[in-house]
C-alpha positions as CSV (number, residue, x, y, z in Angstrom):
1,M,0.0,0.1,-0.1
2,N,1.6,3.5,-1.3
3,F,1.5,6.6,0.9
4,N,-1.6,8.1,-0.7
5,K,-3.4,5.0,-0.1
6,K,-2.1,4.8,3.3
7,L,-3.1,8.2,4.1
8,A,-6.7,7.7,2.3
9,V,-7.3,4.7,5.2
10,A,-6.1,7.0,7.7
11,V,-8.5,9.9,6.4
12,S,-11.3,7.9,5.9
13,G,-10.9,6.1,9.1
14,A,-10.8,9.0,11.2
15,V,-14.1,10.5,9.3
16,L,-15.6,7.4,10.2
17,L,-14.4,7.7,13.8
18,M,-16.0,11.3,14.1
19,A,-19.0,10.2,11.9
20,G,-19.8,8.6,15.4
21,Q,-19.7,11.5,17.4
22,F,-21.6,13.9,14.7
23,A,-24.1,11.5,13.4
24,L,-22.7,11.5,9.8
25,A,-23.1,7.8,9.3
26,D,-25.4,8.3,6.4
27,S,-22.5,10.4,4.8
28,T,-19.7,8.2,5.3
29,T,-20.7,5.2,3.2
30,D,-21.1,7.8,0.2
31,I,-17.4,9.2,1.3
32,V,-16.0,5.9,1.3
33,D,-17.9,4.9,-2.1
34,A,-16.2,7.8,-3.6
35,L,-12.8,6.9,-2.6
36,V,-13.4,3.3,-4.2
37,G,-14.7,4.8,-7.6
38,K,-11.8,7.6,-7.9
39,G,-9.6,4.4,-7.3
40,I,-8.0,5.6,-4.4
41,L,-9.5,2.3,-2.5
42,T,-10.0,-1.0,-3.6
43,E,-13.8,-2.3,-3.3
44,E,-12.1,-4.8,-0.5
45,E,-10.6,-2.2,1.2
46,G,-13.8,-0.3,1.3
47,K,-15.9,-2.9,2.6
48,L,-12.8,-3.7,5.2
49,I,-13.4,0.2,6.4
50,S,-17.1,0.6,6.3
51,K,-17.5,-2.8,8.2
52,G,-19.1,-2.7,11.7
53,H,-19.6,1.1,11.1
54,D,-22.6,2.3,9.3
55,S,-24.6,-0.3,9.5
56,K,-24.0,-0.5,12.8
57,K,-24.3,3.1,14.2
58,K,-26.7,3.3,17.2
59,A,-29.4,5.9,16.3
60,E,-31.1,7.9,18.7
61,G,-34.6,8.7,19.1
62,T,-36.6,12.0,18.6
63,V,-39.3,13.7,19.7
64,T,-41.6,15.9,17.1
65,F,-44.9,17.5,17.0
66,K,-47.1,17.3,14.3
67,D,-50.7,17.6,15.4
68,G,-49.0,16.2,18.7
69,F,-45.9,15.2,20.6
70,K,-44.4,12.1,19.4
71,L,-42.1,9.7,20.6
72,N,-39.7,8.0,17.6
73,S,-37.2,5.2,17.7
74,G,-33.9,6.1,16.0
75,D,-34.5,2.9,13.3
76,G,-38.0,4.3,12.4
77,K,-40.1,1.2,13.6
78,S,-41.3,2.1,16.9
79,S,-43.2,5.5,17.8
80,A,-45.7,6.3,20.7
81,A,-47.7,9.6,21.2
82,I,-50.0,11.4,23.6
83,I,-53.8,12.0,21.7
84,G,-56.3,13.7,23.3
85,R,-59.1,15.9,22.1
86,I,-61.9,18.6,24.3
87,Q,-65.0,19.6,22.8
88,L,-66.8,22.5,24.8
89,D,-70.6,23.0,23.6
90,S,-73.3,25.3,24.0
91,R,-77.1,24.7,23.1
92,S,-80.0,27.2,23.1
93,Y,-83.2,26.4,22.1
94,S,-86.3,28.3,20.9
95,N,-88.7,26.2,22.8
96,N,-87.7,25.8,26.2
97,G,-89.8,27.3,29.2
98,G,-93.3,26.1,30.1
99,G,-94.2,22.1,31.2
100,T,-91.5,20.2,33.7
101,A,-88.3,20.8,33.7
102,N,-86.7,19.1,31.0
103,K,-82.8,18.8,30.4
104,N,-83.7,18.2,26.6
105,F,-85.0,22.1,26.1
106,A,-82.6,23.3,28.5
107,D,-80.0,25.8,27.5
108,T,-76.9,24.7,28.1
109,F,-73.1,24.5,28.4
110,D,-71.7,20.3,27.5
111,M,-68.7,19.1,27.8
112,R,-69.2,16.8,24.7
113,R,-65.8,14.8,24.9
114,A,-63.0,14.8,27.0
115,Y,-60.7,12.3,25.5
116,L,-57.0,11.3,26.9
117,G,-55.3,8.4,25.8
118,A,-52.0,7.2,23.8
119,K,-51.3,5.0,20.4
120,G,-48.0,3.8,18.5
121,T,-46.5,1.2,16.6
122,Y,-43.9,-1.2,18.3
123,K,-41.5,-3.3,15.9
124,K,-43.0,-1.7,12.7
125,Y,-45.9,-4.4,12.6
126,Y,-48.0,-3.7,15.9
127,D,-50.0,-0.7,15.9
128,W,-51.9,0.0,19.3
129,E,-54.4,2.7,20.9
130,V,-55.7,3.3,24.3
131,A,-58.3,6.3,24.9
132,V,-60.4,7.3,28.0
133,D,-63.4,9.3,27.9
134,F,-63.4,11.2,31.0
135,A,-66.3,13.3,29.8
136,G,-68.6,10.3,29.3
137,L,-72.0,9.6,31.5
138,N,-72.9,6.5,32.6
139,G,-70.0,5.1,31.3
140,T,-72.0,5.1,27.7
141,G,-70.3,8.9,26.4
142,S,-74.0,10.1,26.1
143,E,-76.8,11.4,28.6
144,T,-79.6,8.7,29.3
145,T,-83.2,9.4,30.0
146,A,-83.9,11.9,32.7
147,A,-85.3,11.1,35.8
148,A,-88.5,12.8,37.2
149,S,-86.2,16.2,37.8
150,G,-85.4,16.2,34.3
151,Q,-81.6,16.5,35.7
152,A,-78.5,14.2,33.9
153,S,-76.8,11.9,35.7
154,A,-73.5,12.3,37.2
155,G,-70.4,12.1,35.1
156,S,-68.4,9.1,34.8
157,T,-65.0,7.7,33.4
158,S,-65.4,5.6,30.3
159,L,-63.3,4.0,28.2
160,D,-63.5,4.8,24.4
161,V,-61.2,2.4,22.5
162,A,-58.7,-0.2,23.2
163,Y,-56.8,-2.4,20.7
164,L,-54.0,-4.0,18.9
165,N,-53.7,-3.6,15.3
166,V,-51.3,-6.2,13.5
167,N,-49.9,-5.0,10.3
168,Y,-47.8,-7.6,8.2
169,W,-48.3,-6.8,4.8
170,D,-48.2,-3.2,4.2
171,K,-51.6,-2.2,5.3
172,K,-53.4,-4.7,2.7
173,A,-54.5,-7.1,5.3
174,M,-54.2,-6.3,9.0
175,F,-56.0,-8.1,12.0
176,Q,-57.5,-5.8,14.6
177,F,-58.6,-6.9,18.0
178,G,-60.4,-5.1,21.1
179,Q,-63.0,-2.2,21.3
180,F,-62.8,-0.1,18.1
181,K,-65.0,1.5,15.5
182,L,-66.3,-0.9,13.1
183,P,-66.3,-0.9,9.5
184,Y,-69.4,1.0,8.9
185,S,-70.9,4.5,7.4
186,L,-68.6,7.0,5.9
187,E,-69.9,9.6,8.7
188,E,-69.4,7.4,11.6
189,R,-66.0,6.0,10.4
190,T,-64.7,9.8,10.3
191,S,-63.8,10.9,13.7
192,S,-65.9,13.3,15.6
193,R,-63.1,15.6,15.5
194,F,-63.4,16.2,11.5
195,I,-67.3,15.6,11.0
196,D,-68.7,18.5,8.7
197,F,-71.3,19.8,11.6
198,Q,-71.1,19.6,14.7
199,E,-73.2,16.5,15.5
200,R,-73.9,13.5,13.0
201,S,-76.9,12.9,11.4
202,F,-80.2,10.7,11.8
203,V,-78.0,8.0,10.0
204,N,-76.1,7.7,13.1
205,N,-78.5,6.0,14.8
206,T,-77.5,3.0,17.2
207,S,-79.6,0.9,15.0
208,L,-78.9,1.8,11.3
209,T,-75.1,2.3,12.3
210,P,-73.1,0.5,14.4
211,G,-69.9,2.5,16.2
212,K,-67.3,1.5,18.5
213,E,-67.8,-2.5,20.1
214,R,-65.4,-5.4,21.1
215,G,-64.6,-7.5,18.7
216,I,-62.2,-8.9,15.8
217,M,-61.6,-7.5,12.3
218,I,-59.5,-7.6,9.0
219,H,-59.3,-4.7,7.1
220,G,-56.9,-3.1,4.7
221,T,-56.4,-1.3,1.4
222,P,-55.6,-4.2,-0.9
223,V,-54.5,-1.6,-4.0
224,V,-54.4,2.3,-4.4
225,G,-58.1,3.9,-3.6
226,V,-59.7,0.7,-2.4
227,N,-61.0,-0.6,1.6
228,Y,-62.4,-3.0,3.0
229,G,-63.3,-4.5,6.3
230,L,-64.5,-7.9,7.7
231,A,-65.6,-7.7,11.4
232,L,-67.2,-10.0,14.4
233,S,-68.5,-8.0,17.2
234,T,-70.5,-8.4,20.2
235,G,-73.6,-6.5,18.5
236,Q,-73.9,-4.6,21.8
237,G,-72.2,-1.2,21.8
238,K,-69.5,0.4,23.5
239,N,-68.5,-1.3,26.7
240,T,-70.7,-4.1,26.6
241,N,-69.8,-7.8,26.4
242,D,-72.7,-10.5,25.5
243,S,-74.5,-11.8,28.1
244,D,-76.7,-14.4,27.0
245,N,-75.3,-17.8,27.0
246,N,-78.2,-19.2,25.1
247,E,-77.4,-16.5,22.2
248,D,-74.2,-16.6,20.5
249,G,-74.5,-14.8,17.1
250,K,-72.3,-12.5,16.6
251,D,-72.5,-9.6,14.3
252,K,-71.1,-10.1,11.1
253,I,-70.3,-6.9,9.5
254,A,-68.6,-5.8,5.9
255,H,-67.8,-2.9,4.1
256,L,-66.1,-1.9,0.7
257,D,-65.8,1.3,-0.5
258,A,-63.7,2.9,-3.8
259,N,-62.1,6.5,-4.3
260,L,-62.4,6.7,-8.3
261,A,-60.6,9.9,-8.3
262,E,-57.7,8.2,-5.8
263,I,-57.6,5.4,-8.4
264,M,-56.9,7.4,-11.4
265,G,-54.2,9.6,-9.8
266,N,-56.7,12.6,-9.8
267,K,-55.7,14.9,-6.7
268,E,-58.1,17.1,-7.0
269,A,-60.8,15.3,-6.7
270,I,-62.9,12.8,-4.7
271,Y,-65.4,10.4,-6.2
272,H,-66.0,8.1,-3.5
273,F,-68.7,5.4,-3.2
274,G,-68.9,3.0,-0.5
275,G,-71.3,-0.1,0.8
276,S,-71.8,-1.4,4.4
277,Y,-73.6,-4.9,5.5
278,G,-74.4,-6.0,8.6
279,V,-76.5,-9.7,10.3
280,G,-76.6,-10.9,13.8
281,D,-79.0,-12.5,15.9
282,L,-79.4,-10.9,19.5
283,T,-81.7,-11.0,22.6
284,P,-84.8,-9.0,21.2
285,A,-84.2,-5.3,22.1
286,A,-85.7,-2.3,21.7
287,A,-85.1,-0.3,18.0
288,G,-82.6,2.5,19.2
289,K,-84.0,5.5,20.6
290,Q,-83.6,8.7,18.5
291,R,-82.8,12.3,19.6
292,T,-82.8,15.4,17.4
293,E,-79.5,16.4,15.4
294,G,-79.6,19.4,17.9
295,R,-79.1,17.0,20.9
296,G,-82.6,18.2,22.1
297,N,-85.6,16.4,22.2
298,E,-85.6,12.2,22.2
299,F,-88.7,11.9,20.1
300,F,-88.4,8.1,19.2
301,A,-88.1,5.6,21.8
302,P,-89.7,2.1,21.1
303,T,-90.4,-0.9,23.4
304,A,-88.8,-4.2,22.6
305,P,-90.5,-7.0,21.1
306,T,-91.0,-10.4,23.2
307,G,-89.7,-13.7,22.3
308,S,-86.1,-15.5,22.4
309,T,-84.0,-14.0,19.6
310,M,-84.7,-11.2,17.0
311,E,-82.5,-10.9,13.8
312,R,-81.2,-7.6,12.9
313,K,-80.1,-6.8,9.3
314,R,-78.7,-3.7,8.2
315,Y,-77.4,-2.2,4.9
316,N,-75.7,1.4,4.2
317,I,-74.7,3.1,0.8
318,E,-72.3,6.4,0.7
319,T,-70.9,9.0,-1.4
320,A,-68.7,11.8,-1.0
321,L,-68.3,13.9,-4.7
322,A,-65.7,16.6,-4.5
323,Y,-63.7,18.9,-6.4
324,G,-61.3,21.7,-5.1
325,P,-62.9,23.5,-2.2
326,V,-66.6,22.1,-3.0
327,K,-68.3,19.0,-1.5
328,L,-71.3,16.9,-2.0
329,Q,-71.8,14.0,0.4
330,G,-75.1,11.9,1.3
331,E,-75.8,8.5,2.9
332,Y,-78.9,6.0,3.5
333,G,-79.3,3.5,6.0
334,N,-81.7,0.6,6.5
335,A,-82.2,-1.8,9.7
336,N,-84.6,-4.6,9.7
337,F,-85.8,-6.6,12.7
338,S,-87.8,-9.9,12.2
339,G,-88.7,-12.5,14.8
340,T,-90.9,-14.6,16.5
341,N,-92.6,-13.5,19.6
342,A,-93.6,-15.2,22.9
343,A,-97.2,-15.8,21.3
344,G,-95.6,-17.4,18.4
345,V,-96.4,-14.6,15.9
346,S,-93.9,-13.4,13.4
347,Y,-93.0,-9.8,12.9
348,D,-90.7,-7.9,10.4
349,K,-89.9,-3.9,11.1
350,D,-88.0,-1.7,9.3
351,M,-86.3,1.5,10.1
352,N,-84.3,3.9,7.6
353,A,-82.7,7.4,7.3
354,Y,-80.8,9.5,4.8
355,Y,-78.8,12.6,4.2
356,V,-77.8,14.8,2.2
357,S,-74.9,17.6,2.8
358,A,-72.9,20.1,0.7
359,S,-69.9,21.9,1.8
360,W,-67.5,24.7,0.9
361,M,-63.9,25.6,1.8
362,L,-64.6,29.5,1.2
363,T,-60.5,29.9,2.1
364,G,-60.0,27.7,-1.2
365,E,-58.8,23.9,0.8
366,K,-58.9,21.0,-1.0
367,Y,-61.3,18.0,0.5
368,A,-58.7,15.7,-1.6
369,D,-56.2,16.6,0.4
370,S,-57.9,15.8,4.1
371,F,-59.4,12.3,2.3
372,K,-57.3,9.2,3.5
373,G,-58.2,5.4,3.6
374,G,-62.0,6.5,2.7
375,K,-62.7,8.6,5.5
376,F,-62.3,12.1,5.9
377,D,-59.2,13.7,8.0
378,R,-57.6,17.3,9.6
379,I,-58.1,19.9,7.4
380,S,-55.3,22.0,7.6
381,P,-55.6,25.8,6.4
382,K,-53.6,27.3,3.6
383,N,-52.8,29.5,6.1
384,E,-52.9,29.7,10.0
385,F,-55.2,32.5,11.5
386,N,-52.9,35.4,12.7
387,P,-54.5,37.2,15.4
388,D,-53.3,40.7,13.5
389,F,-55.7,39.1,10.8
390,S,-53.3,39.5,8.2
391,S,-54.3,35.4,7.6
392,L,-57.5,34.7,8.5
393,G,-57.0,30.7,8.7
394,A,-59.5,28.3,7.1
395,W,-63.1,28.8,7.3
396,E,-66.0,26.3,6.0
397,L,-70.1,26.9,4.8
398,G,-72.3,23.9,5.0
399,A,-75.8,23.1,4.8
400,R,-77.4,19.4,5.2
401,Y,-80.9,18.0,5.1
402,S,-81.5,14.5,7.3
403,E,-84.8,12.4,7.4
404,F,-85.8,9.6,10.0
405,D,-88.5,6.9,9.0
406,A,-89.5,4.4,11.4
407,S,-92.8,4.6,10.2
408,D,-93.2,0.5,10.1
409,I,-92.7,0.7,14.1
410,N,-95.7,2.2,14.9
411,T,-98.4,-0.3,16.3
412,V,-98.9,-2.9,19.4
413,A,-99.9,-5.5,16.9
414,N,-98.5,-8.9,17.3
415,G,-97.1,-8.0,19.9
416,A,-93.4,-7.2,18.3
417,I,-91.5,-3.8,18.4
418,T,-94.1,-0.8,19.3
419,N,-93.9,2.8,19.4
420,T,-95.6,2.7,23.1
421,M,-92.9,4.7,24.8
422,I,-91.4,4.1,28.1
423,M,-91.1,7.4,30.2
424,P,-89.1,8.4,33.5
425,A,-91.7,7.9,36.6
426,G,-93.7,10.3,37.8
427,T,-94.0,12.3,34.0
428,A,-97.0,12.8,32.7
429,T,-98.6,10.9,29.4
430,T,-96.4,11.5,26.4
431,T,-96.5,11.0,23.0
432,L,-93.6,10.9,21.0
433,T,-93.4,10.4,17.1
434,N,-91.4,8.1,14.7
435,K,-90.6,10.2,11.9
436,A,-89.1,13.4,11.6
437,D,-86.5,15.6,9.1
438,A,-84.0,18.3,10.0
439,Y,-82.1,20.9,8.3
440,T,-78.9,22.4,9.5
441,V,-76.5,25.3,8.5
442,G,-73.0,25.4,9.9
443,L,-70.3,27.7,9.8
444,K,-66.6,26.5,10.8
445,F,-63.6,28.2,11.5
446,I,-60.1,26.3,11.6
447,P,-57.4,29.0,12.9
448,Q,-54.6,26.2,12.7
449,A,-55.1,22.2,12.0
450,N,-55.7,21.4,15.7
451,A,-58.1,23.8,16.6
452,R,-61.8,24.4,15.2
453,F,-64.8,26.5,16.3
454,L,-68.4,25.6,14.6
455,V,-71.6,27.4,14.7
456,N,-74.4,25.1,13.9
457,Y,-78.3,26.2,13.4
458,V,-80.5,22.8,13.3
459,H,-84.4,23.3,12.8
460,T,-86.1,19.9,13.1
461,D,-90.1,19.0,11.9
462,F,-91.8,16.2,13.7
463,D,-94.1,14.1,11.5
464,T,-96.6,14.4,14.5
465,P,-97.1,16.4,17.5
466,V,-94.7,15.7,20.4
467,I,-95.8,15.7,24.0
468,L,-92.8,15.6,26.4
469,F,-92.9,16.7,30.3
470,T,-96.3,18.4,29.4
471,K,-94.6,20.1,26.6
472,T,-96.2,20.1,23.2
473,T,-94.2,21.0,20.0
474,T,-94.3,20.1,16.2
475,K,-90.9,21.3,16.0
476,E,-87.4,22.0,17.2
477,K,-85.3,25.1,16.8
478,A,-81.7,24.7,18.0
479,L,-78.3,27.3,17.7
480,M,-75.1,25.3,18.8
481,F,-71.7,26.2,19.2
482,R,-68.5,24.5,19.6
483,A,-64.9,24.7,20.9
484,Q,-62.6,22.3,20.1
485,Y,-58.5,21.3,20.3
486,D,-57.2,18.2,19.6
487,F,-53.6,16.5,19.4
């Protein structure tokens, strides 16, 4: 080895030693390759110098902030993040006052959601998440029917999600275990952080649309723009196990959607179409109660049928069409309840709902940028809000029409599902209805990606007059406001 070669080897070795101290491991291989390319080192000498350095250099972890704090391992295979959301609402109604005290008509502030949790990835293939709702009431995350006083029950903490997701095949086929959101309905799959309006539509009835339940699921994106999900769940809702040892049938859920714009490589548009189907046997239970989209009057609350087993079938179709800052979205959901009552008489009842909505990003943000994995995600303003008003953040205007129809569930005949209402003890005779429609208009301000402020006006018309706590009305008008931050 001549002097120049010896010098090159010495310099190369020094560079490698310094690389460990100054985090230059990525460049040392390039330096050695350059020396080999110029003929100063042979390939064998280059490999000898590089061996044990760049490939084995210990990488350090990092802390980043993007939509929240995140810890990352140096090899990029593991991470953990603290997550949460706070949603403070206010609601006021034009038809409150009169009758018996009733929380459903009261002008109020409401801590709608207060989630705190953690999520992460371990060794590249194992995703996990655990989150708790500190604003939940009665462990369900929503108010129950009031007692005679009309007051809500005391708050309590409830588990929101807890799952393990195994991803061996690059999101083409993933396996999920625990309590998680089922693959059903575009509006439900979209997080409450990112929905178009303050509350979801009538399609979000618990009988029409399953939400978070305990079970197992296989899901994924086999090709660009196409998503699927197959799940088995308890069919009992969040934080509830199967409790009937005579009925072992699980809810079977299937979902498929496709975004034709993504398939075509069009980054300006969304041409999304999807469908979901669910079926399962369960202990006879009442069709889901329905509250207005203004979270006011609970206008539909049927009793459960008699008998030992009830089959519930449901399906949903969904679409979202967008180009640039303009979006149209809609869904239709149906649930069918069938079985034989204790007297041996068969019943077959249907419930359905739908909505159509239009949204416009006044400041020009593209909806396609926030559409990921078959659902809507975070909208990032083109320019974050600046208090000196040099930048106004993002602003969105939206309108929605929604209809709920359970007119098939309207009789006590055959002892089947009925519209005979079970009311709180001590209240006056009450009349509810089984059909309503609602109009919602909303304005949304997004100062930066993690914060939102919403104002919604919701007008609900009932098919027949509703009498609740001695107050009679054919409509409900609600003005709602939300301040939200998530990370």
